[in-house]
C-alpha positions as CSV (number, residue, x, y, z in Angstrom):
1,X,162.0,175.4,53.2
2,X,160.9,174.8,56.8
3,X,158.5,172.4,58.4
4,X,155.0,173.9,58.2
5,X,154.3,173.0,61.9
6,X,156.9,175.6,63.0
7,X,154.3,178.3,62.0
8,X,152.3,177.5,65.1
9,X,154.6,175.4,67.3
10,X,154.6,177.8,70.3
11,X,158.2,178.8,69.8
12,X,160.1,181.4,67.8
13,X,161.6,178.8,65.5
14,X,161.4,180.2,62.0
15,X,158.8,179.3,59.4
16,X,159.8,180.4,55.9
17,X,157.9,180.2,52.6
18,X,159.0,181.1,49.1
19,X,156.2,182.7,47.0
20,X,155.5,180.7,43.8
21,X,153.7,183.4,41.8
22,X,150.2,182.0,42.4
23,X,149.3,184.5,45.1
24,X,150.2,185.5,48.7
25,X,151.9,182.7,50.6
26,X,151.2,181.6,54.1
27,X,149.5,178.6,55.7
28,X,146.1,176.9,56.3
29,X,145.2,175.3,59.6
30,X,142.4,173.2,61.1
31,X,142.4,173.7,64.9
32,X,141.8,170.8,67.2
33,X,138.4,172.0,68.4
34,X,135.4,172.0,66.0
35,X,134.7,175.8,65.9
36,X,136.3,179.0,67.1
37,X,136.0,182.8,66.7
38,X,139.2,184.5,65.8
39,X,139.5,188.1,66.9
40,X,143.1,189.0,66.2
41,X,146.5,188.0,64.9
42,X,149.9,188.1,66.5
43,X,153.1,187.7,64.6
44,X,156.5,187.1,66.3
45,X,159.8,187.8,64.6
46,X,162.4,185.0,64.0
47,X,166.1,185.1,64.7
48,X,167.1,186.6,61.3
49,X,166.0,188.0,57.9
50,X,164.1,191.2,58.8
51,X,163.7,192.0,55.1
52,X,161.4,188.9,54.9
53,X,159.1,190.1,57.7
54,X,155.4,190.1,56.7
55,X,154.0,193.6,56.6
56,X,150.5,192.9,55.5
57,X,148.2,190.0,56.4
58,X,144.9,188.4,55.4
59,X,143.0,186.1,57.7
60,X,140.3,184.0,56.2
61,X,137.9,181.3,57.5
62,X,135.6,178.6,56.3
63,X,133.6,175.6,57.6
64,X,134.7,172.5,55.8
65,X,136.8,171.8,52.7
66,X,134.0,172.3,50.2
67,X,133.2,175.9,51.4
68,X,134.8,179.0,49.9
69,X,137.1,181.2,52.0
70,X,135.7,184.3,53.7
71,X,137.9,187.2,54.6
72,X,137.7,187.9,58.4
73,X,140.3,190.7,58.5
74,X,143.2,192.1,56.5
75,X,145.6,194.9,57.2
76,X,149.1,196.1,58.1
77,X,151.6,194.7,60.5
78,X,154.1,196.9,62.3
79,X,157.0,194.5,63.0
80,X,160.3,196.1,63.9
81,X,163.7,194.9,62.7
82,X,164.5,193.6,66.2
83,X,164.8,189.8,66.3
84,X,163.8,187.0,68.7
85,X,166.3,184.3,69.6
86,X,165.5,180.9,67.9
87,X,163.7,178.2,69.8
88,X,162.2,180.5,72.6
89,X,158.9,179.3,74.1
90,X,156.1,181.9,73.6
91,X,154.3,182.5,76.9
92,X,151.1,184.3,75.8
93,X,147.6,184.3,77.2
94,X,144.2,184.6,75.6
95,X,144.2,188.4,76.2
96,X,147.9,189.3,76.2
97,X,150.8,188.4,73.8
98,X,154.2,187.5,75.2
99,X,155.5,191.0,75.9
100,X,159.0,189.6,76.4
101,X,159.2,188.7,72.7
102,X,159.3,190.9,69.7
103,X,155.9,190.8,68.0
104,X,153.0,192.8,66.6
105,X,149.4,192.3,67.5
106,X,146.3,193.4,65.5
107,X,142.9,193.0,67.0
108,X,139.7,193.1,65.0
109,X,135.9,192.6,65.5
110,X,134.6,189.2,64.5
111,X,131.6,187.2,65.8
112,X,131.6,184.4,63.1
113,X,132.6,180.9,63.9
114,X,134.9,178.9,61.6
115,X,136.5,175.5,61.7
116,X,139.4,176.2,59.3
117,X,141.6,179.3,58.8
118,X,144.0,180.5,56.1
119,X,146.6,183.2,56.9
120,X,148.5,184.7,54.0
121,X,151.0,187.6,53.7
122,X,150.7,189.7,50.5
123,X,153.6,192.0,51.4
124,X,157.0,191.6,53.0
125,X,159.3,194.4,54.3
126,X,161.2,194.0,51.0
127,X,158.0,194.8,49.0
128,X,154.9,193.2,47.4
129,X,155.1,189.5,47.2
130,X,156.0,188.1,43.8
131,X,157.6,184.9,42.5
132,X,160.6,184.0,44.6
133,X,159.9,186.4,47.4
134,X,160.6,184.9,50.8
135,X,158.3,185.5,53.7
136,X,159.2,184.3,57.2
137,X,158.2,184.7,60.8
138,X,158.8,183.1,64.2
139,X,155.2,182.3,65.2
140,X,151.6,183.3,64.4
141,X,148.9,183.3,67.0
142,X,145.2,183.8,66.3
143,X,143.7,184.9,69.7
144,X,139.9,184.5,70.1
145,X,137.3,182.2,71.5
146,X,136.8,178.5,71.3
147,X,133.3,177.0,70.9
148,X,132.4,174.0,73.1
149,X,132.2,170.6,71.4
150,X,128.7,169.7,70.5
151,X,127.6,173.3,70.1
152,X,125.0,173.6,67.3
153,X,125.4,176.5,64.9
154,X,122.4,178.8,65.3
155,X,120.1,179.6,62.4
156,X,120.0,183.3,61.7
157,X,117.6,185.2,59.6
158,X,118.5,188.5,57.9
159,X,116.0,191.3,58.8
160,X,115.8,195.0,57.8
161,X,115.8,196.0,61.5
162,X,115.9,194.2,64.8
163,X,113.9,197.1,66.2
164,X,110.4,196.0,65.2
165,X,107.3,197.8,66.4
166,X,106.2,196.2,69.6
167,X,109.7,196.0,71.1
168,X,110.1,197.5,74.5
169,X,111.5,201.1,74.2
170,X,112.5,203.4,77.1
171,X,114.1,206.8,77.0
172,X,117.7,207.2,77.9
173,X,118.5,210.5,79.6
174,X,116.7,213.7,78.7
175,X,112.9,214.1,78.7
176,X,110.4,213.5,76.0
177,X,107.8,215.5,74.2
178,X,106.9,212.6,71.9
179,X,105.9,209.0,72.6
180,X,109.1,206.9,72.9
181,X,107.6,204.2,70.7
182,X,107.7,206.5,67.7
183,X,111.5,206.0,67.7
184,X,111.0,202.5,66.1
185,X,107.3,202.4,65.0
186,X,108.1,201.7,61.3
187,X,107.0,205.2,60.2
188,X,108.6,208.7,59.8
189,X,106.6,210.1,62.7
190,X,109.0,212.2,64.7
191,X,110.7,211.1,67.9
192,X,112.1,214.0,69.9
193,X,114.1,214.1,73.1
194,X,115.4,217.1,75.1
195,X,118.9,216.7,76.6
196,X,118.9,217.1,80.4
197,X,122.6,217.6,80.9
198,X,123.3,214.1,82.2
199,X,124.7,212.8,78.9
200,X,123.8,212.0,75.4
201,X,120.1,211.4,75.0
202,X,118.5,208.6,73.0
203,X,116.6,205.4,73.7
204,X,117.0,201.8,75.0
205,X,115.2,198.9,73.4
206,X,114.6,195.2,74.0
207,X,113.7,193.5,70.7
208,X,110.9,190.9,70.5
209,X,113.3,188.1,69.8
210,X,115.7,186.8,72.5
211,X,119.1,187.5,70.7
212,X,120.2,189.4,67.6
213,X,123.4,190.5,65.8
214,X,123.4,194.2,64.9
215,X,125.5,195.1,61.9
216,X,124.6,198.8,61.2
217,X,122.3,201.7,61.9
218,X,119.8,203.6,59.7
219,X,118.3,207.0,60.7
220,X,115.5,208.6,58.7
221,X,114.7,212.3,58.9
222,X,111.4,213.6,60.2
223,X,109.2,216.3,58.6
224,X,110.9,219.3,60.3
225,X,113.7,220.6,62.4
226,X,116.8,219.8,60.4
227,X,119.0,221.6,63.0
228,X,118.0,218.9,65.4
229,X,119.2,216.0,63.2
230,X,121.7,213.7,65.0
231,X,125.1,213.9,63.5
232,X,127.0,211.4,65.7
233,X,125.8,208.1,67.2
234,X,126.8,205.5,69.8
């Protein structure tokens, strides 16, 4: 019932959408630059209708019209019932929302580039979105990083571990009674380090390839000393 452009026009002018029963309503956008990395969502309230405020969000991305949507983040919004006047310019920065306007910001970790985004709202303050439910807001921002034009998407290869034998390994704090290389030698040979009181002990490693994206940690037990097993990690 409102021009779609008001969803991202840089002001608190209201954007309103009526759910049609086919799923969570919202909007899809293709930014002006080829690729970007979204790392959060900001939602500003409009001048009225606090019962229509979105209370849950889903942010998805894709690269091109033929690609399926991938969920980047989803979660809760904590908008209050306070309202923003209509037509107010939003003066935010890459790192800070407009603190003079009523809003909520949710930041999340993401390192994947996309060229298109879809933002939907499965729940309003009035409840779960169903046919006829109205969802509205003053403005949505997706803070993040832009990728320079002409940037070539890198080719990445999944691996079981970026810490392959032969990588450069050095001890971090403490002192060793075992060779540091056994920390990542591809076997269950024990690596042991004694804390020296300067902080949490461990190891530092420079993998064989120039850059990598770590997405988890796996720790295997040695042959003895279960009381020495690490129970927390950084």
